[in-house]
C-alpha positions in Angstrom: -19.9 13.5 14.3 -22.2 15.7 12.3 -20.2 18.9 11.8 -22.8 20.5 9.6 -25.5 20.0 12.1 -23.5 21.5 14.9 -22.5 24.5 12.8 -26.1 25.0 11.6 -27.5 25.0 15.1 -24.8 27.4 16.4 -25.3 29.7 13.4 -29.1 29.6 13.9 -28.7 30.7 17.5 -26.2 33.4 16.8 -28.2 34.7 13.8 -31.4 34.8 15.8 -29.7 36.7 18.7 -28.1 39.2 16.3 -31.1 39.4 13.9 -29.0 38.3 10.9 -30.4 37.7 7.4 -30.3 34.3 5.8 -27.1 35.4 3.8 -25.3 36.3 7.1 -26.5 33.1 8.7 -25.0 31.1 5.9 -21.7 32.9 6.4 -21.7 32.3 10.2 -22.5 28.6 9.7 -19.7 28.3 7.1 -17.2 30.0 9.5 -18.1 27.8 12.4 -17.9 24.5 10.5 -14.6 25.6 8.9 -13.1 26.4 12.3 -14.1 23.1 13.8 -12.7 21.1 10.8 -9.5 23.2 10.6 -8.6 22.6 14.2 -9.2 18.8 14.1 -7.5 18.5 10.7 -4.4 20.4 11.8 -4.0 18.3 14.9 -4.2 15.2 12.8 -1.6 16.4 10.4 0.8 17.1 13.3 0.3 13.7 14.7 1.0 11.9 11.4 3.8 14.2 10.2 5.8 14.1 13.4 6.9 10.5 13.2 7.8 11.1 9.5 10.2 13.8 10.5 8.3 16.2 8.3 6.5 18.4 10.8 7.5 21.9 9.6 6.8 21.5 5.9 3.6 19.4 6.5 2.3 22.0 9.0 3.2 24.8 6.6 1.4 23.0 3.7 -1.6 22.4 5.9 -1.8 26.1 7.1 -1.4 27.6 3.6 -3.4 24.9 1.7 -6.1 24.8 4.4 -6.4 28.6 4.5 -6.9 28.7 0.7 -9.4 25.9 1.0 -11.5 27.9 3.4 -11.7 30.7 0.8 -11.8 28.7 -2.5 -13.7 25.5 -1.6 -12.8 22.5 -3.7 -13.5 18.8 -4.1 -15.1 17.0 -1.2 -15.6 13.5 -0.1 -19.1 12.5 1.0 -18.2 12.9 4.7 -16.0 15.3 6.6 -14.2 12.4 8.2 -13.1 11.1 4.8 -11.9 14.7 3.9 -10.0 14.9 7.2 -8.3 11.5 6.7 -7.4 12.2 3.1 -6.2 15.7 3.8 -4.1 14.5 6.7 -2.3 11.9 4.6 -1.8 14.3 1.7 -0.4 17.2 3.8 1.9 14.7 5.6 3.1 13.4 2.3 3.7 17.0 1.0 5.9 17.5 4.1 8.0 14.4 3.1 8.2 15.6 -0.6 9.2 19.1 0.5 12.1 17.7 2.5 13.1 15.6 -0.5 13.1 18.6 -2.9 15.4 20.5 -0.6 17.7 17.5 0.0 18.0 16.9 -3.7 18.9 20.6 -4.3 15.8 21.1 -6.6 14.6 24.3 -4.8 14.0 27.3 -7.0 12.2 30.5 -6.0 11.4 31.2 -9.6 9.7 27.8 -10.1 7.7 28.3 -6.9 6.6 31.8 -8.1 5.6 30.4 -11.5 3.6 27.6 -9.9 1.8 30.3 -7.7 0.9 32.3 -10.8 -0.6 29.3 -12.5 -2.6 28.6 -9.3 -3.8 32.2 -9.3 -5.1 31.8 -12.9 -7.0 28.7 -11.9 -8.4 30.3 -8.8 -9.6 33.4 -10.7 -11.3 31.1 -13.2 -12.8 28.5 -10.9 -13.0 29.6 -7.3 -15.1 29.2 -5.2 -16.1 25.6 -5.8 -18.8 24.5 -3.5 -20.4 21.1 -3.0 -24.0 19.8 -3.1 -24.0 19.3 0.6 -22.9 22.9 1.3 -23.9 25.1 -1.6 -22.9 28.7 -1.6 -26.1 30.5 -2.5 -25.2 34.1 -1.9 -23.7 35.7 -5.1 -22.0 38.4 -3.0 -20.5 35.8 -0.7 -19.2 33.9 -3.8 -17.7 37.1 -5.2 -16.0 37.9 -1.8 -14.6 34.3 -1.6 -13.1 34.6 -5.2 -11.5 38.0 -4.3 -10.2 36.7 -1.0 -8.7 33.5 -2.7 -6.9 35.7 -5.2 -5.6 38.1 -2.6 -4.3 35.1 -0.6 -2.3 33.8 -3.5 -0.8 37.2 -4.0 0.1 37.2 -0.3 1.8 33.8 -0.6 3.8 35.1 -3.6 5.1 37.9 -1.5 6.0 35.5 1.3 7.9 33.2 -1.1 9.8 36.2 -2.6 10.7 37.6 0.8 11.4 34.4 2.8 14.8 32.7 2.9 13.4 29.5 4.4 13.3 27.1 1.5 11.6 24.3 3.4 8.8 26.7 4.6 8.4 28.1 1.0 8.3 24.7 -0.6 5.7 23.3 1.9 3.5 26.4 1.5 3.5 26.3 -2.3 2.9 22.6 -2.4 0.0 23.1 0.0 -1.4 25.7 -2.4 -0.9 23.4 -5.4 -2.8 20.6 -3.7 -5.7 22.8 -2.9 -5.7 24.4 -6.4 -5.9 20.9 -7.9 -9.1 20.3 -5.9 -10.8 23.1 -7.8 -10.5 21.4 -11.2 -13.8 20.3 -12.8 -12.5 16.7 -13.1 -12.6 16.4 -9.3 -16.0 18.1 -8.9 -19.0 16.2 -10.2 -21.3 19.2 -10.5 -20.5 22.5 -11.9 -23.1 25.1 -10.8 -23.7 27.9 -13.1 -23.8 31.2 -11.2 -23.9 34.6 -12.8 -21.9 37.3 -11.2 
């Protein structure tokens, strides 16, 4: 299934109807494709995590990590299907790890908060990371994605500090960690220079 083609056609039709500029058309296409992939990916995570008895932390990791991914970008496989399969396996595995951390009494709000601060530093330096297949050409859109990614991490910090649910907190932070790792240059073959 060609998700990019579907999103481009829908974005073209919407943009033509609303008389949008090319920058706005790019944003619409990005949003449509992101929504389609998010829904399919989340359903896949639920289907894999359920038999592993890790539904809550895997779903939490997918929601928080996936939300950050929509804002920050990150490493991509050459097809959306490969991304979906890999992401499904990783988020399900994160669910299992989260349960293990809680069961082994290794949970620490301070450690989770520290990990989020490290993630914030990486995001401020590197986000958004696009790919050759879907480059982000608009400088204002890039700036907005960087700001939104950073604000999202601050929001997660507040959630972790206020929530008493250690399983939810651990899943959320590990989802953020996974997504932050995908921003690192070692996982991204091209580093596009963009001036702000």
